C-alpha positions as CSV (number, residue, x, y, z in Angstrom):
1,M,84.2,20.2,214.3
2,D,84.6,17.4,211.8
3,R,88.1,16.8,213.3
4,S,86.8,16.5,216.8
5,L,84.0,14.2,215.6
6,Y,86.5,12.0,213.8
7,V,88.7,11.8,216.9
8,A,85.8,10.9,219.1
9,M,84.4,8.3,216.6
10,T,87.7,6.5,216.0
11,G,88.5,6.6,219.7
12,A,85.1,5.0,220.5
13,I,85.7,2.2,218.0
14,Q,89.1,1.4,219.4
15,T,87.7,1.4,223.0
16,L,85.0,-1.1,222.0
17,K,87.7,-3.3,220.5
18,A,89.7,-3.2,223.7
19,Q,86.6,-3.8,225.8
20,A,85.8,-6.9,223.6
21,A,89.3,-8.3,224.3
22,N,89.0,-7.5,228.0
23,S,85.5,-9.2,228.2
24,H,86.9,-12.2,226.5
25,N,89.6,-12.5,229.1
26,L,87.1,-12.1,231.9
27,A,84.9,-14.8,230.4
28,N,87.9,-17.2,230.5
29,A,89.1,-16.3,234.0
30,S,88.2,-19.9,235.1
31,T,89.4,-21.7,231.9
32,T,92.2,-24.1,232.5
33,G,95.5,-23.0,231.1
34,F,94.1,-19.8,229.5
35,R,96.5,-17.1,228.5
36,A,95.1,-13.5,228.5
37,E,95.1,-11.5,225.3
38,L,97.0,-8.2,225.5
39,I,95.7,-5.0,223.7
40,A,97.6,-1.7,223.4
41,N,97.2,1.5,221.5
42,Q,99.6,2.2,218.6
43,S,100.0,5.4,216.7
44,R,99.1,5.1,213.0
45,A,99.3,8.0,210.5
46,V,96.1,8.9,208.7
47,E,96.6,8.4,205.0
48,G,94.9,10.6,202.4
49,A,94.3,14.3,201.7
50,G,95.0,16.6,204.5
51,L,97.8,17.6,206.8
52,P,100.5,14.9,207.4
53,T,100.4,15.6,211.1
54,R,97.1,13.7,211.7
55,V,97.7,10.5,213.7
56,N,95.2,8.0,214.8
57,A,95.5,5.7,217.8
58,L,94.6,2.1,217.0
59,G,93.9,-0.6,219.6
60,V,95.7,-3.7,218.3
61,G,96.6,-7.1,219.7
62,V,100.2,-7.1,221.0
63,G,100.4,-10.8,221.9
64,W,99.4,-12.6,225.1
65,D,100.3,-12.7,228.7
66,A,103.0,-15.3,229.2
67,R,102.7,-15.4,233.0
68,T,102.1,-18.8,234.5
69,G,98.7,-19.4,236.2
70,A,98.3,-20.7,239.7
71,M,98.6,-24.5,240.3
72,Q,95.5,-26.2,241.7
73,Q,95.7,-29.7,243.2
74,T,92.9,-32.0,242.0
75,G,94.1,-35.5,242.7
76,R,92.5,-36.7,239.4
77,D,94.6,-39.1,237.4
78,L,93.9,-37.4,234.1
79,D,94.6,-33.9,235.3
80,V,98.1,-32.7,234.4
81,A,100.0,-29.4,234.9
82,F,102.9,-28.7,232.6
83,A,106.3,-27.2,233.5
84,E,107.2,-23.7,232.5
85,D,107.6,-23.3,228.7
86,V,106.3,-26.8,228.1
87,W,103.2,-27.2,226.0
88,L,100.9,-30.1,225.1
89,A,100.4,-30.7,221.4
90,V,96.8,-31.1,220.3
91,L,94.9,-31.3,217.0
92,A,93.4,-27.9,216.1
93,P,89.9,-27.7,214.4
94,D,91.7,-26.9,211.1
95,G,93.7,-30.1,211.3
96,T,97.0,-28.5,212.2
97,E,99.1,-29.0,215.2
98,A,98.6,-26.5,218.0
99,Y,99.7,-26.2,221.6
100,T,97.9,-25.6,224.9
101,K,98.4,-25.5,228.7
102,A,95.0,-27.1,229.3
103,G,95.7,-30.4,231.1
104,D,92.1,-31.3,232.0
105,L,92.2,-34.5,229.9
106,Q,89.2,-36.6,229.1
107,I,88.5,-39.9,227.4
108,D,85.5,-39.8,225.0
109,S,83.2,-42.6,224.1
110,A,85.4,-43.8,221.3
111,G,88.5,-44.0,223.6
112,Q,90.1,-40.9,222.2
113,L,92.1,-38.7,224.6
114,R,91.0,-35.1,224.5
115,T,91.3,-31.9,226.4
116,G,88.4,-30.5,228.3
117,A,87.7,-28.2,225.3
118,G,87.4,-31.3,223.0
119,H,90.7,-31.0,221.2
120,A,92.3,-34.4,220.3
121,V,95.6,-34.9,222.3
122,L,98.6,-35.9,220.2
123,G,101.1,-38.5,221.1
124,D,104.4,-39.3,219.4
125,G,102.5,-41.3,216.7
126,G,99.4,-39.1,216.2
127,P,96.1,-38.7,218.1
128,M,96.2,-40.8,221.3
129,A,93.6,-43.6,221.8
130,I,93.2,-45.2,225.2
131,P,92.2,-48.9,225.2
132,P,89.7,-50.3,227.9
133,H,91.5,-50.3,231.2
134,A,91.2,-50.8,234.9
135,Q,93.8,-48.2,235.8
136,L,95.6,-45.4,234.0
137,R,98.7,-43.5,234.9
138,I,100.5,-40.6,233.3
139,G,104.2,-40.4,234.2
140,G,106.2,-37.2,234.8
141,D,107.7,-37.6,231.3
142,G,104.3,-37.8,229.7
143,T,104.3,-41.6,229.3
144,V,100.7,-43.0,229.4
145,S,100.4,-46.5,231.0
146,V,97.3,-48.6,231.6
147,V,96.4,-51.8,233.4
148,P,94.1,-53.8,231.0
149,Q,90.6,-54.7,232.2
150,G,90.6,-57.9,234.2
151,S,94.3,-57.8,234.9
152,G,96.4,-57.1,238.0
153,A,98.6,-54.1,238.7
154,E,101.6,-56.1,237.6
155,T,100.4,-55.9,234.0
156,L,100.9,-52.1,233.8
157,A,102.1,-51.3,230.3
158,A,103.0,-48.1,228.5
159,I,100.8,-47.4,225.5
160,G,102.3,-44.1,224.3
161,R,103.6,-40.7,225.3
162,L,102.0,-37.3,225.3
163,R,103.6,-35.1,222.7
164,T,105.0,-32.2,224.6
165,V,107.1,-29.4,223.2
166,S,109.4,-26.8,224.7
167,A,108.8,-23.3,223.5
168,V,109.4,-19.8,224.8
169,P,106.7,-17.2,224.3
170,Q,108.6,-15.6,221.3
171,Q,108.2,-18.9,219.4
172,L,104.4,-19.0,219.6
173,E,101.5,-16.9,218.4
174,R,98.0,-17.0,219.8
175,G,95.2,-17.9,217.5
176,G,91.6,-16.8,217.6
177,D,90.6,-20.1,219.0
178,G,92.9,-19.6,222.1
179,L,95.4,-22.2,220.9
180,M,99.1,-21.5,220.4
181,R,100.8,-22.1,217.1
182,A,104.5,-22.1,216.1
183,R,105.7,-19.0,214.3
184,P,106.9,-19.6,210.8
185,G,110.5,-21.0,210.8
186,E,110.5,-21.6,214.5
187,P,109.3,-25.2,215.1
188,P,109.4,-26.1,218.8
189,A,111.5,-29.0,219.9
190,P,110.2,-32.0,221.9
191,A,110.4,-31.4,225.7
192,P,112.8,-33.8,227.4
193,G,112.8,-35.1,231.0
194,T,110.1,-34.4,233.5
195,V,107.5,-32.2,231.8
196,L,104.4,-32.4,233.9
197,V,102.8,-33.1,237.3
198,T,99.8,-35.3,237.6
199,G,96.8,-34.6,239.8
200,A,97.0,-30.8,239.2
201,L,95.9,-28.2,236.8
202,E,97.2,-24.7,235.9
203,S,94.5,-22.1,236.2
204,S,93.9,-19.1,233.9
205,N,96.4,-16.3,234.3
206,V,93.7,-13.6,234.0
207,S,93.8,-11.3,237.0
208,L,90.2,-10.6,237.9
209,P,90.8,-7.4,239.8
210,E,92.9,-6.0,237.0
211,A,90.4,-7.0,234.3
212,M,87.5,-5.5,236.3
213,V,89.3,-2.2,236.8
214,N,90.2,-2.2,233.1
215,M,86.5,-2.8,232.2
216,I,85.4,0.2,234.3
217,S,88.1,2.4,232.9
218,L,87.2,1.5,229.3
219,S,83.5,2.1,230.0
220,R,84.1,5.6,231.3
221,Q,86.5,6.3,228.4
222,F,83.7,5.2,225.9
223,E,81.2,7.4,227.7
224,L,83.5,10.4,227.4
225,Q,84.0,9.8,223.6
226,V,80.2,9.5,223.1
227,K,79.8,12.8,225.0
228,L,82.4,14.4,222.7
229,M,80.5,13.3,219.6
230,R,77.3,14.8,221.0
231,T,79.1,18.0,221.8
232,A,80.4,18.1,218.2
233,E,76.9,17.6,216.9
234,D,75.5,20.4,219.2
235,N,78.3,22.7,217.9
236,A,77.4,21.9,214.3
237,Q,73.7,22.7,214.9
238,S,74.6,26.0,216.7
239,A,76.9,27.0,213.8
240,S,74.1,26.2,211.3
241,S,71.7,28.4,213.3
242,L,74.2,31.3,213.3
243,L,74.7,31.0,209.5
244,R,70.9,31.1,208.9
245,M,70.6,34.2,211.2
246,N,73.4,36.0,209.3
247,G,71.8,35.1,206.0
248,A,68.4,36.4,207.0
């Protein structure tokens, strides 16, 4: 009975972990450039006293879904969608360089170029600052150009270039903040040529039908494991009653 209770308890814990990851994906189904987290069960031998045949199934993160999200046309000058395997460099909250597909760019009150999530966008020379302007354009190669306030279109001048890198999924690892970071020893190279399309955004790659079906499946799996724990408890109580009867 203790074995069945252990199996049910550990199974319920791993199911909750998988449900948390699935819920996180669902919550970000409309987040620009979001990449879904992947969870899978892995066999792990139980260490300690007892038979060496005991194996536990652990729900662990196995990476992220590298599929490209759908392209949505917005017509907004600051919205950009990046080519496959091209990533925008941003400043992570810990001060390190990180990468994202979120191209919903904004200019804050201090003139700092940021993503919709608030991360500072990096250029070739560091965080990009946008001076007061009458017009702004982002070229296909990531060059940012502006027409100064009070000037005509003929004064269009480049002020910098978005730092974009080329990296395949194997070169990146997903952080808890949803940003990608380079794996140790695998620094991504700058992305050359045409790297983006303006006036468009890449949506999240979370499949809502798939995530909803997974949520229902995990819920039923958790209910089954809770039922097994209750059955183990009932069996233990019945066994205790029989022992008391035999001892009477």
